[in-house]
N, C-alpha and C positions, 0 to 999 in steps of 0.2 A: 331565715336568719342563721340558722345553724350552718347552712351551706356557705354563706358569706364569711362567717367566722372561720370555718374550716379552710377556705381558700386563702384568707389572710394569713393563717398559720402556715399553710403550705408555702405561700409567697415569702414570708419571713424566714422560714427554714431554708428555702432555696437561695434567698439573698445571703443568709448567713453561711451556707455551704459554699457559695461562690466567693464570698469574702475570705473564708478560711482557705479555700483552694488557691486563691491568688496569693495570699500571704505565705502559704506553704510552698508554692512554686517560687516565690521570691526568696524565701528562706533557704531553698535548695539551690539557688543560683550559684554557679561555680565562679570562684575568683581565679582568673587566668592572667598570666603575664608572659612576656617574651624577653629573651636576651639575645643580643647579637654577638655570637662567639668570635666572629672575625674582628669586630671592634675591640673586644677584650684582648685578643692576641696582637692587635696593632697599637692600641692606645694605653693599655694599662702599664703602670709603673713596673709591675712584675715582668711583663713581656719586654719592656725596654731594658730592664736590668739584665734579663736573660740574653738579649741581643748583645749588650755591652760585654757580658761575661764571655760569650762565644767569640766575639771579635778579639778579645784579649787572649783567649785560650788558643786561637788559631792564627794569631798575627805572625808568629815566627815562621810557621810552615808556609803561610801565604807569601811572606817576604822571600823565603828560600825558593819557592816556585817562581816568583817573579825574577829573581836573580838567575835561576836556571834557564828561564825563557829568554832572558837577555843574552846569556852565554850562547844559547842555541842559535839565536839570531846572528850574533857576532861571528860564530863559526861558519854559519851558512853564508853570510855576506863575504867573509874572507875566502871561502872556497870558491864562490862565484867570481870574485875579483881576481884571485891569484891561481885558480885551478889550472888555467891553460899554461901558466909558466912553470908549474910543478912537474916533477917526474911522475910517470904513471904509478909507481909504487907509492910515492908520497900522497898523491891525489886519492888513490884507493884507500890508504890508511886514514886520511882525513874524512873520507866519506863513511868509512866504518865507524870512526869516532863520533861523527855527527849522527849517524844512524843509532848508535848505542845510546848517546845522550838523549836523542829524541825518544827512544823507547823508555828510558828511565824517567824522562819528563812526563810522558803519557801515563805511565804507571803511577807515579807519585801524584799527579794531578787527579787521577781517578780515585786513588786512596784518600786523598784530601777531601774530595767531594763526598765520598761515602761516609767518612768519619764526621765531617761537618753536618751532613744531613742526619746522621744518627744522633749526634749530640743536640742538634736543633730540635729534633722530634722529642728527645728526652726532656729538654728544657720547656718546650711548649706543653708537653703532657703535664709537667709539674705546675705550670701556670694554670692550665685548665682544671687541674685537680684542686688547686687553691680556689679558683673561681667557682667551681661546683660546690665547695664547702660554704663559700660566702652566699651563693644563691640559695642553698638549702637553709641557711640561717635566716635569710630574708623571707623565704617561704614560710618558715615556722613562726617568725616574729609577726609577720603581717597577714598570716592565715591564708596564704594562697593555696589553692587546690591543685594547680597545674602551672608549671613554668616550662616553656618550650625554648629550645636553643636554635633550632633550625626550622625555618618556615618560609614558604614562598612569599607571603606578605604578612607584615605586622603593622597594626595600627599604632601610631605614636602614643596613643592613649594608654596602651598596655605595655609599651616598651620600657623596661626597667634597667636597661644597659648602663645608663649614667649612674643610677643608684648602685649598681654592682661595681662599677669602676671606682666610685667613691669609697665603698666599703672595702674593696680590695686594697686601695691605697691606705686606708686607715689600718687595716689588718697587717699590711706590709711593714708599717713602721714598728708595730709591736712584734711581728714575726722576725724581723731582721735583728732585733735586739735581744731575742730570746736565746738561751744557750744552745738549744738544739737546732737553731735555724742555720740553713746553708745559704751562702751567698754566691 
């Protein structure tokens, strides 16, 4: 009898240990979420505002480049059309003028692209910085252990991009009205 009582105690202890082990494993389960950064940069109001800001900032230079391209085309067409009727000196001068304008156009176009890319990178970095702050707030409020932004595959079950977009939009309204906010 003593042996049977001992085995029951051992069985109860083993069952209790298993139950505690399962709940301990369950208690240590990590909360993980994922955010699609590309969607944040495409769909967020902050990213759209940044794009609008860049378009306004670079509109005049873009228009100037378009005008210059049109002038270049007009000069080239005129030289093609009237070149045979011109004197050799006039034709050579028009070709030099055309070549100089083309060089200026190429240089200004390259500078425009470089400046635009630099400003776009600055604006997108600011958007990502705001998004990262919002993501950190969500992680702290909802007790996430890990939130990843780049992954090969993300289950829709753990994707919190929509939640981040909504929080960004909500923080955007308060951020744009605050005195230190930049538009």
